[in-house]
N, C-alpha and C positions, 0 to 999 in steps of 0.2 A: 649325099644319097638325096634320092629321090621318092620319096619314105610315101603305099597308099592309101586318101583318107577316107575311111568307110563310110557306105552311104548314110549307118548312125551319123554317123561323124560334121554330115557337109548336114543334112537331119537337125540337128542339134542348134548349127550355127543362124541355121534361117528360121527356124524357131522364134532365135534370141533376138537378129533383126527384126523381124515380124514384130513383137512385145515392142524394139523398141521406136522405129516405125510409129503403131499405134496410138503409146504416149503423145506422141504426137507434138512435144517441149525441145524441139532440138529441132537444131538450125538447119534453113532450109541448104546450104551446102553441106555439110552433115547425112540430110536424111539424102542427098540424092545419091553422096558415097556411100551408107547404105542400100540403096533400094539396087545401085550397080551391081553390088558385094553377093545384093539375097536374089539376083536375077542370074547374073556367075554358078552361083549354087545351084538353083532352082534348074539349071543347064547338067547340070552335072548328076544329079541326081536322075533328075531325067532319062541319060547318058548310062545311069548305073543301072537303071531299073529294065531297060531296053535288054545291055547285055546279061543281065542274068534273066529279058524271058529268052534271047538268043541259046542260050546253054541250058535251059531246061527242057528246051525245044529242040534242041539239038540229043542233048539228055535221054530225051523218050522217047529217038525212033530209033535208038536205037536198043 
């Protein structure tokens, strides 16, 4: 079953990744992996915000 991840869950994960990267004491390979995951989460959050904006705009027009 493909459960939809909430915006808030993605933001929490993204915050943890940022905190880990800011520490600066992780190996380069791990930092690159975390950065890639962060980029994907950021894109997902942006998409969720766009979908919410469209829904609000559509609901407002009714």
